[in-house]
C-alpha positions as CSV (number, residue, x, y, z in Angstrom):
1,M,32.9,13.5,15.5
2,T,32.0,10.5,13.0
3,T,31.2,12.1,9.2
4,P,28.0,10.9,7.4
5,A,29.6,8.6,4.4
6,I,28.4,10.1,1.2
7,W,26.3,8.0,-1.1
8,R,27.1,8.0,-5.2
9,K,26.1,6.2,-7.8
10,S,26.8,5.9,-11.1
11,S,24.6,7.9,-13.7
12,F,25.2,5.2,-16.4
13,S,22.6,3.2,-13.8
14,S,19.1,3.0,-14.9
15,G,17.4,-0.4,-16.3
16,S,15.2,-1.2,-19.2
17,S,12.4,-0.7,-16.6
18,G,13.2,2.7,-15.7
19,Q,14.2,1.2,-12.6
20,S,17.5,1.5,-11.3
21,D,19.7,-1.3,-10.7
22,C,23.0,-1.1,-9.7
23,V,25.1,-0.9,-6.0
24,E,25.8,2.7,-4.2
25,L,29.4,3.1,-3.5
26,A,30.6,6.0,0.2
27,R,34.2,6.4,0.8
28,L,35.2,5.8,4.1
29,A,38.3,6.2,6.7
30,G,40.6,3.7,4.6
31,R,37.8,1.3,3.2
32,V,34.9,1.7,0.0
33,G,32.0,0.8,0.8
34,V,29.2,-0.5,-1.3
35,R,25.2,-1.0,-0.5
36,D,22.2,-2.4,-3.4
37,S,20.6,1.8,-4.1
38,K,17.4,0.2,-3.8
39,A,17.4,-1.2,-0.6
40,P,20.0,0.8,1.7
41,D,19.2,0.7,4.7
42,Q,19.8,-3.1,4.7
43,G,23.5,-2.7,5.4
44,A,26.1,-1.8,3.5
45,L,29.6,-4.5,2.7
46,T,32.8,-2.7,3.5
47,L,36.0,-3.2,1.4
48,T,39.3,-2.1,2.5
49,L,41.0,-0.4,-1.2
50,D,42.6,-3.1,-2.8
51,N,40.2,-6.0,-2.4
52,F,37.6,-3.0,-4.1
53,A,39.9,-2.6,-6.8
54,D,40.3,-6.2,-7.3
55,L,36.7,-6.7,-7.2
56,L,36.5,-4.2,-10.3
57,A,39.2,-5.7,-12.2
58,R,37.5,-8.8,-12.1
59,V,33.2,-6.8,-12.9
60,K,36.3,-6.0,-15.8
61,R,37.3,-8.4,-16.9
62,A,34.7,-10.7,-16.8
63,N,31.8,-7.9,-19.0
64,S,35.0,-8.5,-21.7
65,H,33.7,-11.4,-22.4
66,A,30.1,-11.0,-21.9
C-alpha cells in the first residue's frame, strides 16, 4: 500500500494580490516532490534529495544577488 504524499507550502507564501504564488513540497521515498500550488493536478517535479539541496542552494545564491 502506498502512503499518499503530504504536500506543504511555506507560511511565507503570498502574493501582493492576495493570491498564493508558490510551490508545494512533499517528502517522498528518497525524493522531494515539487508542484505548483495553484495547479496541483498538473503534475509534479520529482528531485533526488541531493538535487533538491542543490536547487535550494542556487535559489538562495540568486536571491542574495537580487
